[in-house]
mmCIF file as Biopython writes it, N, C-alpha, C and O atoms, coordinates in Angstrom:
data_model
#
loop_
_atom_site.group_PDB
_atom_site.id
_atom_site.type_symbol
_atom_site.label_atom_id
_atom_site.label_alt_id
_atom_site.label_comp_id
_atom_site.label_asym_id
_atom_site.label_entity_id
_atom_site.label_seq_id
_atom_site.pdbx_PDB_ins_code
_atom_site.Cartn_x
_atom_site.Cartn_y
_atom_site.Cartn_z
_atom_site.occupancy
_atom_site.B_iso_or_equiv
_atom_site.auth_seq_id
_atom_site.auth_asym_id
_atom_site.pdbx_PDB_model_num
ATOM 1   N N  . MET A ? 1  ? 0.902   -1.192 0.005   1.0 0.0 1  A 1 
ATOM 2   C CA . MET A ? 1  ? 0.022   -0.136 0.051   1.0 0.0 1  A 1 
ATOM 3   C C  . MET A ? 1  ? 1.097   1.280  -0.008  1.0 0.0 1  A 1 
ATOM 4   O O  . MET A ? 1  ? 2.137   1.369  0.645   1.0 0.0 1  A 1 
ATOM 5   N N  . PRO A ? 2  ? 0.567   2.323  -0.946  1.0 0.0 2  A 1 
ATOM 6   C CA . PRO A ? 2  ? 1.347   3.490  -0.956  1.0 0.0 2  A 1 
ATOM 7   C C  . PRO A ? 2  ? 1.458   4.414  0.412   1.0 0.0 2  A 1 
ATOM 8   O O  . PRO A ? 2  ? 0.496   4.557  1.166   1.0 0.0 2  A 1 
ATOM 9   N N  . ASP A ? 3  ? 2.416   4.867  0.581   1.0 0.0 3  A 1 
ATOM 10  C CA . ASP A ? 3  ? 2.360   5.739  1.781   1.0 0.0 3  A 1 
ATOM 11  C C  . ASP A ? 3  ? 1.726   7.162  1.570   1.0 0.0 3  A 1 
ATOM 12  O O  . ASP A ? 3  ? 1.585   7.546  0.409   1.0 0.0 3  A 1 
ATOM 13  N N  . ASN A ? 4  ? 1.388   7.860  2.467   1.0 0.0 4  A 1 
ATOM 14  C CA . ASN A ? 4  ? 0.719   9.096  2.488   1.0 0.0 4  A 1 
ATOM 15  C C  . ASN A ? 4  ? 1.047   9.956  1.228   1.0 0.0 4  A 1 
ATOM 16  O O  . ASN A ? 4  ? 0.200   10.404 0.455   1.0 0.0 4  A 1 
ATOM 17  N N  . SER A ? 5  ? 2.539   10.139 1.123   1.0 0.0 5  A 1 
ATOM 18  C CA . SER A ? 5  ? 2.829   11.100 0.123   1.0 0.0 5  A 1 
ATOM 19  C C  . SER A ? 5  ? 2.736   10.797 -1.193  1.0 0.0 5  A 1 
ATOM 20  O O  . SER A ? 5  ? 2.549   11.622 -2.086  1.0 0.0 5  A 1 
ATOM 21  N N  . GLN A ? 6  ? 2.906   9.247  -1.374  1.0 0.0 6  A 1 
ATOM 22  C CA . GLN A ? 6  ? 2.688   9.012  -2.724  1.0 0.0 6  A 1 
ATOM 23  C C  . GLN A ? 6  ? 1.140   8.868  -3.056  1.0 0.0 6  A 1 
ATOM 24  O O  . GLN A ? 6  ? 0.785   8.768  -4.230  1.0 0.0 6  A 1 
ATOM 25  N N  . SER A ? 7  ? 0.403   8.859  -2.219  1.0 0.0 7  A 1 
ATOM 26  C CA . SER A ? 7  ? -1.268  9.015  -2.459  1.0 0.0 7  A 1 
ATOM 27  C C  . SER A ? 7  ? -1.443  10.625 -2.785  1.0 0.0 7  A 1 
ATOM 28  O O  . SER A ? 7  ? -2.122  11.087 -3.702  1.0 0.0 7  A 1 
ATOM 29  N N  . ASN A ? 8  ? -0.770  11.275 -1.942  1.0 0.0 8  A 1 
ATOM 30  C CA . ASN A ? 8  ? -0.851  12.836 -2.148  1.0 0.0 8  A 1 
ATOM 31  C C  . ASN A ? 8  ? -0.436  13.119 -3.521  1.0 0.0 8  A 1 
ATOM 32  O O  . ASN A ? 8  ? -1.248  13.717 -4.228  1.0 0.0 8  A 1 
ATOM 33  N N  . ILE A ? 9  ? 0.703   12.786 -4.017  1.0 0.0 9  A 1 
ATOM 34  C CA . ILE A ? 9  ? 1.266   13.056 -5.309  1.0 0.0 9  A 1 
ATOM 35  C C  . ILE A ? 9  ? 0.218   12.484 -6.450  1.0 0.0 9  A 1 
ATOM 36  O O  . ILE A ? 9  ? -0.151  13.236 -7.351  1.0 0.0 9  A 1 
ATOM 37  N N  . ALA A ? 10 ? -0.171  11.332 -6.383  1.0 0.0 10 A 1 
ATOM 38  C CA . ALA A ? 10 ? -1.061  10.622 -7.273  1.0 0.0 10 A 1 
ATOM 39  C C  . ALA A ? 10 ? -2.368  11.587 -7.297  1.0 0.0 10 A 1 
ATOM 40  O O  . ALA A ? 10 ? -2.807  11.974 -8.380  1.0 0.0 10 A 1 
ATOM 41  N N  . THR A ? 11 ? -2.994  11.973 -6.040  1.0 0.0 11 A 1 
ATOM 42  C CA . THR A ? 11 ? -4.298  12.847 -6.098  1.0 0.0 11 A 1 
ATOM 43  C C  . THR A ? 11 ? -4.036  14.010 -6.865  1.0 0.0 11 A 1 
ATOM 44  O O  . THR A ? 11 ? -4.760  14.363 -7.796  1.0 0.0 11 A 1 
ATOM 45  N N  . ALA A ? 12 ? -2.828  14.727 -6.427  1.0 0.0 12 A 1 
ATOM 46  C CA . ALA A ? 12 ? -2.536  16.027 -7.101  1.0 0.0 12 A 1 
ATOM 47  C C  . ALA A ? 12 ? -2.307  16.017 -8.525  1.0 0.0 12 A 1 
ATOM 48  O O  . ALA A ? 12 ? -2.670  16.949 -9.242  1.0 0.0 12 A 1 
ATOM 49  N N  . ASP A ? 13 ? -1.616  14.817 -9.027  1.0 0.0 13 A 1 
ATOM 50  C CA . ASP A ? 13 ? -1.665  14.648 -10.394 1.0 0.0 13 A 1 
ATOM 51  C C  . ASP A ? 13 ? -3.085  14.611 -11.020 1.0 0.0 13 A 1 
ATOM 52  O O  . ASP A ? 13 ? -3.375  15.389 -11.929 1.0 0.0 13 A 1 
ATOM 53  N N  . ALA A ? 14 ? -3.921  13.754 -10.560 1.0 0.0 14 A 1 
ATOM 54  C CA . ALA A ? 14 ? -5.153  13.375 -10.983 1.0 0.0 14 A 1 
ATOM 55  C C  . ALA A ? 14 ? -6.001  14.855 -11.062 1.0 0.0 14 A 1 
ATOM 56  O O  . ALA A ? 14 ? -6.563  15.215 -12.096 1.0 0.0 14 A 1 
ATOM 57  N N  . LEU A ? 15 ? -6.003  15.631 -9.839  1.0 0.0 15 A 1 
ATOM 58  C CA . LEU A ? 15 ? -6.615  16.946 -9.845  1.0 0.0 15 A 1 
ATOM 59  C C  . LEU A ? 15 ? -6.151  18.011 -10.905 1.0 0.0 15 A 1 
ATOM 60  O O  . LEU A ? 15 ? -6.893  18.779 -11.516 1.0 0.0 15 A 1 
ATOM 61  N N  . THR A ? 16 ? -4.673  17.904 -11.015 1.0 0.0 16 A 1 
ATOM 62  C CA . THR A ? 16 ? -4.081  18.661 -12.057 1.0 0.0 16 A 1 
ATOM 63  C C  . THR A ? 16 ? -4.720  18.463 -13.382 1.0 0.0 16 A 1 
ATOM 64  O O  . THR A ? 16 ? -5.181  19.434 -13.982 1.0 0.0 16 A 1 
ATOM 65  N N  . LEU A ? 17 ? -4.777  17.237 -13.886 1.0 0.0 17 A 1 
ATOM 66  C CA . LEU A ? 17 ? -5.538  16.816 -15.186 1.0 0.0 17 A 1 
ATOM 67  C C  . LEU A ? 17 ? -6.859  17.429 -15.114 1.0 0.0 17 A 1 
ATOM 68  O O  . LEU A ? 17 ? -7.210  18.061 -16.111 1.0 0.0 17 A 1 
ATOM 69  N N  . LEU A ? 18 ? -7.653  17.362 -14.130 1.0 0.0 18 A 1 
ATOM 70  C CA . LEU A ? 18 ? -9.093  17.584 -14.270 1.0 0.0 18 A 1 
ATOM 71  C C  . LEU A ? 18 ? -8.996  19.372 -14.218 1.0 0.0 18 A 1 
ATOM 72  O O  . LEU A ? 18 ? -9.926  19.990 -14.737 1.0 0.0 18 A 1 
ATOM 73  N N  . LEU A ? 19 ? -8.032  20.023 -13.681 1.0 0.0 19 A 1 
ATOM 74  C CA . LEU A ? 19 ? -7.884  21.326 -13.533 1.0 0.0 19 A 1 
ATOM 75  C C  . LEU A ? 19 ? -7.671  21.826 -15.100 1.0 0.0 19 A 1 
ATOM 76  O O  . LEU A ? 19 ? -8.287  22.771 -15.594 1.0 0.0 19 A 1 
ATOM 77  N N  . HIS A ? 20 ? -6.682  21.016 -15.793 1.0 0.0 20 A 1 
ATOM 78  C CA . HIS A ? 20 ? -6.291  21.396 -17.231 1.0 0.0 20 A 1 
ATOM 79  C C  . HIS A ? 20 ? -7.548  21.127 -18.098 1.0 0.0 20 A 1 
ATOM 80  O O  . HIS A ? 20 ? -7.634  21.744 -19.160 1.0 0.0 20 A 1 
ATOM 81  N N  . ASN A ? 21 ? -8.506  20.285 -17.754 1.0 0.0 21 A 1 
ATOM 82  C CA . ASN A ? 21 ? -9.681  20.072 -18.549 1.0 0.0 21 A 1 
ATOM 83  C C  . ASN A ? 21 ? -10.636 21.091 -18.394 1.0 0.0 21 A 1 
ATOM 84  O O  . ASN A ? 21 ? -11.341 21.517 -19.309 1.0 0.0 21 A 1 
ATOM 85  N N  . GLN A ? 22 ? -10.656 21.514 -17.116 1.0 0.0 22 A 1 
ATOM 86  C CA . GLN A ? 22 ? -11.572 22.649 -16.710 1.0 0.0 22 A 1 
ATOM 87  C C  . GLN A ? 22 ? -11.111 24.060 -17.361 1.0 0.0 22 A 1 
ATOM 88  O O  . GLN A ? 22 ? -11.889 24.963 -17.669 1.0 0.0 22 A 1 
ATOM 89  N N  . HIS A ? 23 ? -9.928  24.080 -17.489 1.0 0.0 23 A 1 
ATOM 90  C CA . HIS A ? 23 ? -9.347  25.463 -18.213 1.0 0.0 23 A 1 
ATOM 91  C C  . HIS A ? 23 ? -9.835  25.296 -19.652 1.0 0.0 23 A 1 
ATOM 92  O O  . HIS A ? 23 ? -10.322 26.289 -20.193 1.0 0.0 23 A 1 
ATOM 93  N N  . ALA A ? 24 ? -9.752  24.086 -20.368 1.0 0.0 24 A 1 
ATOM 94  C CA . ALA A ? 24 ? -10.040 23.951 -21.507 1.0 0.0 24 A 1 
ATOM 95  C C  . ALA A ? 24 ? -11.461 24.120 -21.975 1.0 0.0 24 A 1 
ATOM 96  O O  . ALA A ? 24 ? -11.793 24.620 -23.049 1.0 0.0 24 A 1 
ATOM 97  N N  . ILE A ? 25 ? -12.309 23.615 -20.989 1.0 0.0 25 A 1 
ATOM 98  C CA . ILE A ? 25 ? -13.795 23.914 -21.192 1.0 0.0 25 A 1 
ATOM 99  C C  . ILE A ? 25 ? -14.155 25.373 -20.908 1.0 0.0 25 A 1 
ATOM 100 O O  . ILE A ? 25 ? -15.143 25.863 -21.454 1.0 0.0 25 A 1 
ATOM 101 N N  . CYS A ? 26 ? -13.470 26.010 -20.164 1.0 0.0 26 A 1 
ATOM 102 C CA . CYS A ? 26 ? -13.647 27.457 -19.812 1.0 0.0 26 A 1 
ATOM 103 C C  . CYS A ? 26 ? -13.326 28.141 -21.094 1.0 0.0 26 A 1 
ATOM 104 O O  . CYS A ? 26 ? -14.074 29.039 -21.477 1.0 0.0 26 A 1 
ATOM 105 N N  . ALA A ? 27 ? -12.438 27.850 -21.689 1.0 0.0 27 A 1 
ATOM 106 C CA . ALA A ? 27 ? -11.921 28.493 -22.972 1.0 0.0 27 A 1 
ATOM 107 C C  . ALA A ? 27 ? -12.835 28.348 -24.241 1.0 0.0 27 A 1 
ATOM 108 O O  . ALA A ? 27 ? -13.080 29.212 -25.082 1.0 0.0 27 A 1 
ATOM 109 N N  . ALA A ? 28 ? -13.323 26.929 -24.176 1.0 0.0 28 A 1 
ATOM 110 C CA . ALA A ? 28 ? -14.372 26.687 -25.302 1.0 0.0 28 A 1 
ATOM 111 C C  . ALA A ? 28 ? -15.610 27.578 -25.053 1.0 0.0 28 A 1 
ATOM 112 O O  . ALA A ? 28 ? -16.114 28.244 -25.957 1.0 0.0 28 A 1 
ATOM 113 N N  . ILE A ? 29 ? -16.093 27.558 -23.740 1.0 0.0 29 A 1 
ATOM 114 C CA . ILE A ? 29 ? -17.479 28.525 -23.393 1.0 0.0 29 A 1 
ATOM 115 C C  . ILE A ? 29 ? -17.184 29.952 -23.705 1.0 0.0 29 A 1 
ATOM 116 O O  . ILE A ? 29 ? -18.038 30.703 -24.177 1.0 0.0 29 A 1 
ATOM 117 N N  . ASP A ? 30 ? -15.944 30.320 -23.431 1.0 0.0 30 A 1 
ATOM 118 C CA . ASP A ? 30 ? -15.521 31.781 -23.738 1.0 0.0 30 A 1 
ATOM 119 C C  . ASP A ? 30 ? -15.768 32.169 -25.395 1.0 0.0 30 A 1 
ATOM 120 O O  . ASP A ? 30 ? -16.305 33.176 -25.855 1.0 0.0 30 A 1 
ATOM 121 N N  . GLU A ? 31 ? -15.207 31.054 -26.080 1.0 0.0 31 A 1 
ATOM 122 C CA . GLU A ? 31 ? -15.578 31.239 -27.421 1.0 0.0 31 A 1 
ATOM 123 C C  . GLU A ? 31 ? -16.966 31.368 -27.788 1.0 0.0 31 A 1 
ATOM 124 O O  . GLU A ? 31 ? -17.433 32.262 -28.493 1.0 0.0 31 A 1 
ATOM 125 N N  . PHE A ? 32 ? -17.642 30.330 -27.216 1.0 0.0 32 A 1 
ATOM 126 C CA . PHE A ? 32 ? -19.130 30.161 -27.542 1.0 0.0 32 A 1 
ATOM 127 C C  . PHE A ? 32 ? -19.938 31.551 -27.018 1.0 0.0 32 A 1 
ATOM 128 O O  . PHE A ? 32 ? -20.908 31.986 -27.639 1.0 0.0 32 A 1 
ATOM 129 N N  . VAL A ? 33 ? -19.452 32.141 -25.887 1.0 0.0 33 A 1 
ATOM 130 C CA . VAL A ? 33 ? -19.900 33.422 -25.478 1.0 0.0 33 A 1 
ATOM 131 C C  . VAL A ? 33 ? -19.777 34.386 -26.331 1.0 0.0 33 A 1 
ATOM 132 O O  . VAL A ? 33 ? -20.702 35.120 -26.679 1.0 0.0 33 A 1 
ATOM 133 N N  . SER A ? 34 ? -18.584 34.449 -26.736 1.0 0.0 34 A 1 
ATOM 134 C CA . SER A ? 34 ? -18.351 35.717 -28.061 1.0 0.0 34 A 1 
ATOM 135 C C  . SER A ? 34 ? -19.125 35.579 -29.132 1.0 0.0 34 A 1 
ATOM 136 O O  . SER A ? 34 ? -19.609 36.593 -29.635 1.0 0.0 34 A 1 
ATOM 137 N N  . TRP A ? 35 ? -19.380 34.330 -29.669 1.0 0.0 35 A 1 
ATOM 138 C CA . TRP A ? 35 ? -20.167 34.047 -30.881 1.0 0.0 35 A 1 
ATOM 139 C C  . TRP A ? 35 ? -21.614 34.314 -30.669 1.0 0.0 35 A 1 
ATOM 140 O O  . TRP A ? 35 ? -22.321 34.728 -31.588 1.0 0.0 35 A 1 
ATOM 141 N N  . LEU A ? 36 ? -22.163 34.033 -29.207 1.0 0.0 36 A 1 
ATOM 142 C CA . LEU A ? 36 ? -23.550 34.263 -28.943 1.0 0.0 36 A 1 
ATOM 143 C C  . LEU A ? 36 ? -23.714 35.716 -28.835 1.0 0.0 36 A 1 
ATOM 144 O O  . LEU A ? 36 ? -24.710 36.208 -29.367 1.0 0.0 36 A 1 
ATOM 145 N N  . SER A ? 37 ? -22.847 36.503 -28.200 1.0 0.0 37 A 1 
ATOM 146 C CA . SER A ? 37 ? -22.897 37.742 -28.094 1.0 0.0 37 A 1 
ATOM 147 C C  . SER A ? 37 ? -22.925 38.497 -29.519 1.0 0.0 37 A 1 
ATOM 148 O O  . SER A ? 37 ? -23.791 39.353 -29.704 1.0 0.0 37 A 1 
ATOM 149 N N  . GLU A ? 38 ? -21.958 38.182 -30.562 1.0 0.0 38 A 1 
ATOM 150 C CA . GLU A ? 38 ? -21.974 38.693 -31.745 1.0 0.0 38 A 1 
ATOM 151 C C  . GLU A ? 38 ? -23.368 38.420 -32.513 1.0 0.0 38 A 1 
ATOM 152 O O  . GLU A ? 38 ? -23.849 39.277 -33.256 1.0 0.0 38 A 1 
ATOM 153 N N  . ASN A ? 39 ? -23.887 37.371 -32.323 1.0 0.0 39 A 1 
ATOM 154 C CA . ASN A ? 39 ? -25.045 37.021 -32.876 1.0 0.0 39 A 1 
ATOM 155 C C  . ASN A ? 39 ? -26.391 37.165 -32.286 1.0 0.0 39 A 1 
ATOM 156 O O  . ASN A ? 39 ? -27.354 36.446 -32.553 1.0 0.0 39 A 1 
ATOM 157 N N  . GLY A ? 40 ? -26.373 38.299 -31.343 1.0 0.0 40 A 1 
ATOM 158 C CA . GLY A ? 40 ? -27.729 38.703 -30.838 1.0 0.0 40 A 1 
ATOM 159 C C  . GLY A ? 40 ? -28.356 37.847 -29.801 1.0 0.0 40 A 1 
ATOM 160 O O  . GLY A ? 40 ? -29.479 38.099 -29.362 1.0 0.0 40 A 1 
ATOM 161 N N  . VAL A ? 41 ? -27.616 36.799 -29.388 1.0 0.0 41 A 1 
ATOM 162 C CA . VAL A ? 41 ? -28.250 35.935 -28.309 1.0 0.0 41 A 1 
ATOM 163 C C  . VAL A ? 41 ? -27.593 36.126 -26.820 1.0 0.0 41 A 1 
ATOM 164 O O  . VAL A ? 41 ? -26.916 35.271 -26.250 1.0 0.0 41 A 1 
ATOM 165 N N  . GLY A ? 42 ? -27.917 37.372 -26.323 1.0 0.0 42 A 1 
ATOM 166 C CA . GLY A ? 42 ? -27.236 37.972 -25.145 1.0 0.0 42 A 1 
ATOM 167 C C  . GLY A ? 42 ? -27.633 37.108 -23.984 1.0 0.0 42 A 1 
ATOM 168 O O  . GLY A ? 42 ? -26.750 36.647 -23.261 1.0 0.0 42 A 1 
ATOM 169 N N  . ASP A ? 43 ? -29.018 36.835 -23.733 1.0 0.0 43 A 1 
ATOM 170 C CA . ASP A ? 43 ? -29.463 35.893 -22.647 1.0 0.0 43 A 1 
ATOM 171 C C  . ASP A ? 43 ? -28.730 34.796 -22.551 1.0 0.0 43 A 1 
ATOM 172 O O  . ASP A ? 43 ? -28.281 34.538 -21.435 1.0 0.0 43 A 1 
ATOM 173 N N  . ILE A ? 44 ? -28.476 34.032 -23.491 1.0 0.0 44 A 1 
ATOM 174 C CA . ILE A ? 44 ? -27.799 32.727 -23.504 1.0 0.0 44 A 1 
ATOM 175 C C  . ILE A ? 44 ? -26.294 32.931 -23.116 1.0 0.0 44 A 1 
ATOM 176 O O  . ILE A ? 44 ? -25.696 32.193 -22.333 1.0 0.0 44 A 1 
ATOM 177 N N  . ALA A ? 45 ? -25.774 33.964 -23.722 1.0 0.0 45 A 1 
ATOM 178 C CA . ALA A ? 45 ? -24.310 34.507 -23.535 1.0 0.0 45 A 1 
ATOM 179 C C  . ALA A ? 45 ? -24.254 34.600 -22.115 1.0 0.0 45 A 1 
ATOM 180 O O  . ALA A ? 45 ? -23.442 33.898 -21.511 1.0 0.0 45 A 1 
ATOM 181 N N  . LEU A ? 46 ? -25.132 35.498 -21.411 1.0 0.0 46 A 1 
ATOM 182 C CA . LEU A ? 46 ? -25.069 35.666 -20.187 1.0 0.0 46 A 1 
ATOM 183 C C  . LEU A ? 46 ? -25.031 34.562 -18.974 1.0 0.0 46 A 1 
ATOM 184 O O  . LEU A ? 46 ? -24.389 34.603 -17.924 1.0 0.0 46 A 1 
ATOM 185 N N  . ASN A ? 47 ? -25.957 33.534 -19.481 1.0 0.0 47 A 1 
ATOM 186 C CA . ASN A ? 47 ? -26.036 32.129 -18.807 1.0 0.0 47 A 1 
ATOM 187 C C  . ASN A ? 47 ? -24.610 31.566 -18.787 1.0 0.0 47 A 1 
ATOM 188 O O  . ASN A ? 47 ? -24.014 31.319 -17.739 1.0 0.0 47 A 1 
ATOM 189 N N  . ALA A ? 48 ? -24.103 31.380 -20.009 1.0 0.0 48 A 1 
ATOM 190 C CA . ALA A ? 48 ? -22.862 30.746 -20.457 1.0 0.0 48 A 1 
ATOM 191 C C  . ALA A ? 48 ? -21.523 31.604 -19.635 1.0 0.0 48 A 1 
ATOM 192 O O  . ALA A ? 48 ? -20.504 31.016 -19.272 1.0 0.0 48 A 1 
ATOM 193 N N  . SER A ? 49 ? -21.726 32.879 -19.464 1.0 0.0 49 A 1 
ATOM 194 C CA . SER A ? 49 ? -20.819 33.573 -18.744 1.0 0.0 49 A 1 
ATOM 195 C C  . SER A ? 49 ? -20.994 33.056 -17.445 1.0 0.0 49 A 1 
ATOM 196 O O  . SER A ? 49 ? -20.042 32.422 -16.989 1.0 0.0 49 A 1 
ATOM 197 N N  . MET A ? 50 ? -22.143 33.208 -16.651 1.0 0.0 50 A 1 
ATOM 198 C CA . MET A ? 50 ? -22.318 32.686 -15.466 1.0 0.0 50 A 1 
ATOM 199 C C  . MET A ? 50 ? -21.729 31.264 -15.145 1.0 0.0 50 A 1 
ATOM 200 O O  . MET A ? 50 ? -21.247 31.027 -14.038 1.0 0.0 50 A 1 
ATOM 201 N N  . ALA A ? 51 ? -21.779 30.381 -16.088 1.0 0.0 51 A 1 
ATOM 202 C CA . ALA A ? 51 ? -21.137 28.917 -15.915 1.0 0.0 51 A 1 
ATOM 203 C C  . ALA A ? 51 ? -19.688 29.240 -15.962 1.0 0.0 51 A 1 
ATOM 204 O O  . ALA A ? 51 ? -19.001 28.657 -15.124 1.0 0.0 51 A 1 
ATOM 205 N N  . MET A ? 52 ? -19.142 29.982 -16.703 1.0 0.0 52 A 1 
ATOM 206 C CA . MET A ? 52 ? -17.714 30.302 -16.545 1.0 0.0 52 A 1 
ATOM 207 C C  . MET A ? 52 ? -17.089 30.823 -15.311 1.0 0.0 52 A 1 
ATOM 208 O O  . MET A ? 52 ? -15.969 30.548 -14.882 1.0 0.0 52 A 1 
ATOM 209 N N  . GLU A ? 53 ? -18.085 31.716 -14.739 1.0 0.0 53 A 1 
ATOM 210 C CA . GLU A ? 53 ? -17.726 32.031 -13.419 1.0 0.0 53 A 1 
ATOM 211 C C  . GLU A ? 53 ? -17.593 30.849 -12.305 1.0 0.0 53 A 1 
ATOM 212 O O  . GLU A ? 53 ? -16.698 30.790 -11.462 1.0 0.0 53 A 1 
ATOM 213 N N  . THR A ? 54 ? -18.572 29.994 -12.453 1.0 0.0 54 A 1 
ATOM 214 C CA . THR A ? 54 ? -18.438 28.847 -11.673 1.0 0.0 54 A 1 
ATOM 215 C C  . THR A ? 54 ? -17.236 28.073 -11.687 1.0 0.0 54 A 1 
ATOM 216 O O  . THR A ? 54 ? -16.541 27.720 -10.734 1.0 0.0 54 A 1 
ATOM 217 N N  . LEU A ? 55 ? -17.058 27.805 -13.233 1.0 0.0 55 A 1 
ATOM 218 C CA . LEU A ? 55 ? -15.695 27.177 -13.315 1.0 0.0 55 A 1 
ATOM 219 C C  . LEU A ? 55 ? -14.466 27.793 -12.964 1.0 0.0 55 A 1 
ATOM 220 O O  . LEU A ? 55 ? -13.490 27.100 -12.674 1.0 0.0 55 A 1 
ATOM 221 N N  . ASP A ? 56 ? -14.419 29.225 -12.962 1.0 0.0 56 A 1 
ATOM 222 C CA . ASP A ? 56 ? -13.270 29.849 -12.283 1.0 0.0 56 A 1 
ATOM 223 C C  . ASP A ? 56 ? -13.334 29.744 -10.862 1.0 0.0 56 A 1 
ATOM 224 O O  . ASP A ? 56 ? -12.244 29.578 -10.315 1.0 0.0 56 A 1 
ATOM 225 N N  . THR A ? 57 ? -14.287 29.797 -10.168 1.0 0.0 57 A 1 
ATOM 226 C CA . THR A ? 57 ? -14.265 29.464 -8.750  1.0 0.0 57 A 1 
ATOM 227 C C  . THR A ? 57 ? -13.920 28.307 -8.351  1.0 0.0 57 A 1 
ATOM 228 O O  . THR A ? 57 ? -13.216 28.199 -7.347  1.0 0.0 57 A 1 
ATOM 229 N N  . ASN A ? 58 ? -14.407 27.053 -9.157  1.0 0.0 58 A 1 
ATOM 230 C CA . ASN A ? 58 ? -13.912 25.770 -8.710  1.0 0.0 58 A 1 
ATOM 231 C C  . ASN A ? 58 ? -12.363 25.591 -9.241  1.0 0.0 58 A 1 
ATOM 232 O O  . ASN A ? 58 ? -11.593 24.826 -8.661  1.0 0.0 58 A 1 
ATOM 233 N N  . ALA A ? 59 ? -12.037 26.231 -10.203 1.0 0.0 59 A 1 
ATOM 234 C CA . ALA A ? 59 ? -10.683 26.061 -10.605 1.0 0.0 59 A 1 
ATOM 235 C C  . ALA A ? 59 ? -9.661  26.579 -9.421  1.0 0.0 59 A 1 
ATOM 236 O O  . ALA A ? 59 ? -8.584  26.037 -9.173  1.0 0.0 59 A 1 
ATOM 237 N N  . GLN A ? 60 ? -10.156 27.647 -8.784  1.0 0.0 60 A 1 
ATOM 238 C CA . GLN A ? 60 ? -9.220  28.177 -7.743  1.0 0.0 60 A 1 
ATOM 239 C C  . GLN A ? 60 ? -9.226  27.138 -6.632  1.0 0.0 60 A 1 
ATOM 240 O O  . GLN A ? 60 ? -8.200  26.694 -6.116  1.0 0.0 60 A 1 
ATOM 241 N N  . ALA A ? 61 ? -10.531 26.767 -6.290  1.0 0.0 61 A 1 
ATOM 242 C CA . ALA A ? 61 ? -10.427 25.642 -5.282  1.0 0.0 61 A 1 
ATOM 243 C C  . ALA A ? 61 ? -9.499  24.494 -5.567  1.0 0.0 61 A 1 
ATOM 244 O O  . ALA A ? 61 ? -8.670  24.092 -4.751  1.0 0.0 61 A 1 
ATOM 245 N N  . LEU A ? 62 ? -9.692  23.949 -6.850  1.0 0.0 62 A 1 
ATOM 246 C CA . LEU A ? 62 ? -8.847  22.867 -7.237  1.0 0.0 62 A 1 
ATOM 247 C C  . LEU A ? 62 ? -7.251  23.074 -7.189  1.0 0.0 62 A 1 
ATOM 248 O O  . LEU A ? 62 ? -6.444  22.208 -6.852  1.0 0.0 62 A 1 
ATOM 249 N N  . THR A ? 63 ? -6.964  24.336 -7.576  1.0 0.0 63 A 1 
ATOM 250 C CA . THR A ? 63 ? -5.586  24.776 -7.343  1.0 0.0 63 A 1 
ATOM 251 C C  . THR A ? 63 ? -5.111  24.805 -6.022  1.0 0.0 63 A 1 
ATOM 252 O O  . THR A ? 63 ? -4.051  24.285 -5.674  1.0 0.0 63 A 1 
ATOM 253 N N  . ASP A ? 64 ? -5.895  25.415 -5.273  1.0 0.0 64 A 1 
ATOM 254 C CA . ASP A ? 64 ? -5.561  25.303 -3.632  1.0 0.0 64 A 1 
ATOM 255 C C  . ASP A ? 64 ? -5.326  23.851 -2.999  1.0 0.0 64 A 1 
ATOM 256 O O  . ASP A ? 64 ? -4.416  23.561 -2.223  1.0 0.0 64 A 1 
ATOM 257 N N  . ALA A ? 65 ? -6.259  23.050 -3.449  1.0 0.0 65 A 1 
ATOM 258 C CA . ALA A ? 65 ? -6.421  21.571 -3.198  1.0 0.0 65 A 1 
ATOM 259 C C  . ALA A ? 65 ? -4.975  20.976 -3.682  1.0 0.0 65 A 1 
ATOM 260 O O  . ALA A ? 65 ? -4.314  20.368 -2.840  1.0 0.0 65 A 1 
ATOM 261 N N  . ILE A ? 66 ? -4.587  21.092 -4.682  1.0 0.0 66 A 1 
ATOM 262 C CA . ILE A ? 66 ? -3.417  20.711 -5.438  1.0 0.0 66 A 1 
ATOM 263 C C  . ILE A ? 66 ? -2.132  21.283 -4.663  1.0 0.0 66 A 1 
ATOM 264 O O  . ILE A ? 66 ? -1.205  20.555 -4.308  1.0 0.0 66 A 1 
ATOM 265 N N  . MET A ? 67 ? -2.173  22.513 -4.464  1.0 0.0 67 A 1 
ATOM 266 C CA . MET A ? 67 ? -0.892  23.161 -3.668  1.0 0.0 67 A 1 
ATOM 267 C C  . MET A ? 67 ? -0.923  22.397 -2.188  1.0 0.0 67 A 1 
ATOM 268 O O  . MET A ? 67 ? 0.138   22.043 -1.674  1.0 0.0 67 A 1 
ATOM 269 N N  . ARG A ? 68 ? -1.992  22.204 -1.641  1.0 0.0 68 A 1 
ATOM 270 C CA . ARG A ? 68 ? -1.942  21.619 -0.250  1.0 0.0 68 A 1 
ATOM 271 C C  . ARG A ? 68 ? -1.216  20.073 -0.492  1.0 0.0 68 A 1 
ATOM 272 O O  . ARG A ? 68 ? -0.199  19.737 0.115   1.0 0.0 68 A 1 
ATOM 273 N N  . LEU A ? 69 ? -1.780  19.376 -1.283  1.0 0.0 69 A 1 
ATOM 274 C CA . LEU A ? 69 ? -1.396  18.231 -1.491  1.0 0.0 69 A 1 
ATOM 275 C C  . LEU A ? 69 ? 0.106   17.873 -1.786  1.0 0.0 69 A 1 
ATOM 276 O O  . LEU A ? 69 ? 0.794   16.944 -1.361  1.0 0.0 69 A 1 
ATOM 277 N N  . ARG A ? 70 ? 0.409   18.941 -2.682  1.0 0.0 70 A 1 
ATOM 278 C CA . ARG A ? 70 ? 1.934   18.851 -3.063  1.0 0.0 70 A 1 
ATOM 279 C C  . ARG A ? 70 ? 2.822   19.395 -1.967  1.0 0.0 70 A 1 
ATOM 280 O O  . ARG A ? 70 ? 4.024   19.150 -2.068  1.0 0.0 70 A 1 
ATOM 281 N N  . HIS A ? 71 ? 2.447   20.016 -1.055  1.0 0.0 71 A 1 
ATOM 282 C CA . HIS A ? 71 ? 3.256   20.638 0.073   1.0 0.0 71 A 1 
ATOM 283 C C  . HIS A ? 71 ? 3.215   19.710 1.422   1.0 0.0 71 A 1 
ATOM 284 O O  . HIS A ? 71 ? 3.891   20.036 2.399   1.0 0.0 71 A 1 
ATOM 285 N N  . CYS A ? 72 ? 2.436   18.601 1.431   1.0 0.0 72 A 1 
ATOM 286 C CA . CYS A ? 72 ? 2.204   17.706 2.506   1.0 0.0 72 A 1 
ATOM 287 C C  . CYS A ? 72 ? 3.437   16.776 2.490   1.0 0.0 72 A 1 
ATOM 288 O O  . CYS A ? 72 ? 3.539   15.871 3.318   1.0 0.0 72 A 1 
#
């Protein structure tokens, strides 16, 4: 059974991959928001922007967790 530091590293690595995916999703939504705004669908663009805010908030929480795991 791996010791705690090995488990922390594996968990931090997995969270890092999820964080990278989250950044990619946010970038895709940002492009979608731009397109929606340019094509007169402001209400939907606003909803997508709010989703991006949630992704940003959660990305910060993931980053904090990764840093804690890597420094244990």
